[in-house]
C-alpha positions in Angstrom: 57.4 -70.5 65.2 55.1 -68.5 67.4 51.4 -68.1 67.9 51.9 -64.4 68.6 53.8 -63.9 65.3 51.1 -66.0 63.5 53.7 -68.3 62.0 53.3 -71.5 63.9 52.1 -74.8 62.5 50.5 -77.3 64.9 51.5 -80.9 64.5 47.9 -82.1 64.8 46.5 -79.7 62.1 45.0 -81.1 59.0 47.4 -81.5 56.1 45.9 -78.7 54.0 46.0 -76.2 56.8 49.6 -77.2 57.6 50.7 -76.9 54.0 49.0 -73.5 53.5 50.6 -72.1 56.7 54.0 -73.3 55.5 53.5 -71.7 52.1 52.8 -68.4 53.7 56.1 -68.1 55.7 58.6 -65.6 54.5 61.5 -66.6 52.3 63.9 -65.4 54.9 62.5 -67.9 57.4 62.8 -70.9 55.1 66.4 -71.8 56.1 65.4 -72.0 59.8 62.3 -74.0 59.1 64.3 -76.4 57.0 67.0 -76.7 59.7 64.6 -77.4 62.5 61.9 -79.5 60.7 63.8 -81.5 58.1 66.9 -83.7 57.7 67.8 -82.1 54.4 71.5 -80.9 54.1 71.7 -77.1 54.5 74.0 -76.6 51.5 71.4 -78.2 49.3 68.6 -76.1 51.0 70.5 -72.8 50.5 71.1 -73.6 46.8 67.4 -74.6 46.3 66.2 -71.4 48.0 68.6 -69.2 46.0 67.5 -70.7 42.6 63.8 -71.5 43.1 62.4 -70.1 46.3 58.8 -71.1 45.5 59.8 -74.7 44.8 61.9 -74.7 48.0 58.8 -73.6 49.9 56.6 -76.3 48.3 59.2 -79.0 49.1 59.4 -77.8 52.7 55.7 -77.8 53.2 55.4 -81.2 51.6 58.1 -82.7 53.7 56.5 -81.4 57.0 53.1 -82.7 56.0 54.7 -86.1 55.2 56.4 -86.2 58.6 53.1 -85.8 60.5 50.5 -87.3 58.1 52.4 -90.0 56.2 54.1 -90.2 52.8 50.9 -90.1 50.8 49.6 -87.0 52.3 52.4 -84.7 51.1 52.0 -85.1 47.4 48.2 -85.2 47.7 48.0 -81.9 49.5 50.6 -80.3 47.3 48.6 -81.3 44.2 45.5 -79.8 45.8 47.2 -76.6 46.7 48.6 -76.2 43.2 45.2 -76.9 41.7 43.6 -74.2 43.8 46.4 -71.5 43.7 48.0 -72.0 40.3 45.2 -73.5 38.2 42.5 -71.5 40.0 40.3 -74.5 40.4 38.0 -75.4 43.3 39.3 -77.6 46.1 38.2 -81.2 46.2 36.4 -80.8 49.5 34.3 -77.7 50.1 32.3 -77.3 53.3 28.5 -77.2 52.8 26.4 -74.4 54.2 22.6 -74.6 54.2 20.7 -71.4 53.8 17.1 -71.1 55.0 14.7 -70.7 52.1 13.2 -67.7 53.9 16.5 -65.8 53.4 16.2 -66.1 49.6 13.9 -63.6 47.8 11.1 -64.9 45.6 13.0 -64.1 42.5 15.8 -66.4 43.7 18.3 -63.6 44.7 20.1 -62.7 47.9 22.0 -59.6 49.0 25.7 -60.4 48.9 26.3 -58.9 52.3 23.5 -61.0 53.9 24.9 -64.1 52.1 28.4 -63.5 53.6 26.8 -63.2 57.1 24.7 -66.3 56.7 27.7 -68.4 55.5 29.8 -67.3 58.5 32.4 -65.5 56.4 31.5 -62.2 58.0 30.3 -61.5 61.5 28.5 -58.3 60.6 27.4 -56.0 57.8 30.4 -53.8 57.9 32.8 -56.7 57.7 30.9 -58.2 54.8 30.8 -54.9 52.9 34.6 -54.6 53.4 35.2 -58.1 52.0 33.2 -57.2 48.9 34.7 -53.7 48.3 38.2 -55.1 48.9 37.6 -57.6 46.0 37.9 -60.7 48.1 34.6 -62.3 47.2 33.9 -64.6 44.3 30.6 -66.3 43.3 30.5 -68.7 40.4 34.2 -67.8 40.0 33.4 -64.1 39.3 34.5 -61.3 41.6 31.7 -59.4 43.3 32.7 -55.8 44.0 29.4 -54.0 44.6 28.2 -54.4 48.2 24.7 -53.5 47.1 24.6 -56.5 44.6 21.9 -59.1 44.8 23.3 -62.4 43.5 21.3 -65.3 42.0 21.1 -68.2 44.4 21.4 -71.8 43.1 21.8 -75.0 45.0 25.4 -76.0 44.9 26.8 -72.5 44.2 30.3 -71.9 45.6 31.3 -68.8 47.5 35.0 -68.0 47.8 36.6 -65.5 50.1 40.2 -64.8 49.3 42.3 -67.7 48.2 41.5 -70.2 51.0 37.9 -70.0 52.2 35.1 -71.7 50.3 31.5 -72.8 50.9 29.1 -74.7 48.8 25.6 -73.4 49.4 22.4 -75.4 49.5 18.8 -74.5 50.2 17.6 -75.6 53.7 14.2 -75.6 55.3 
């Protein structure tokens, strides 16, 4: 594991973050991670990886989460991950972002690029436009691909960027 190679998992990270990072390691790295982070026999590990690499990765991630966050955390975070990534449902906990009422037009719409900036998903206009044109933005579960789009704002709407970043929007003062 290495910060410079972007494949390290901090032992004090939240369970979900830990699980997601472990799910993104390459299949080729799994034997090393199993060897250094678990007590599982390597013959069993090699067989599992050869037959069902995705299941092997889920079991590895769950085992590591359980080691650092307790036995209940592993199955809970695995269920959450599968609900988000396989069933395409929303996570149980979504950070809330308050938008100033002045940012929302009278007709209740907001420019998608401005919305991404206000939520903190993009630091600037160009980055926000790129997120939209690359197809990484979903609102109300629907992909937004037009950077000129004005989307309807409703309290409680969920904005999703890629597979992992979510925000629930509410109207502020």
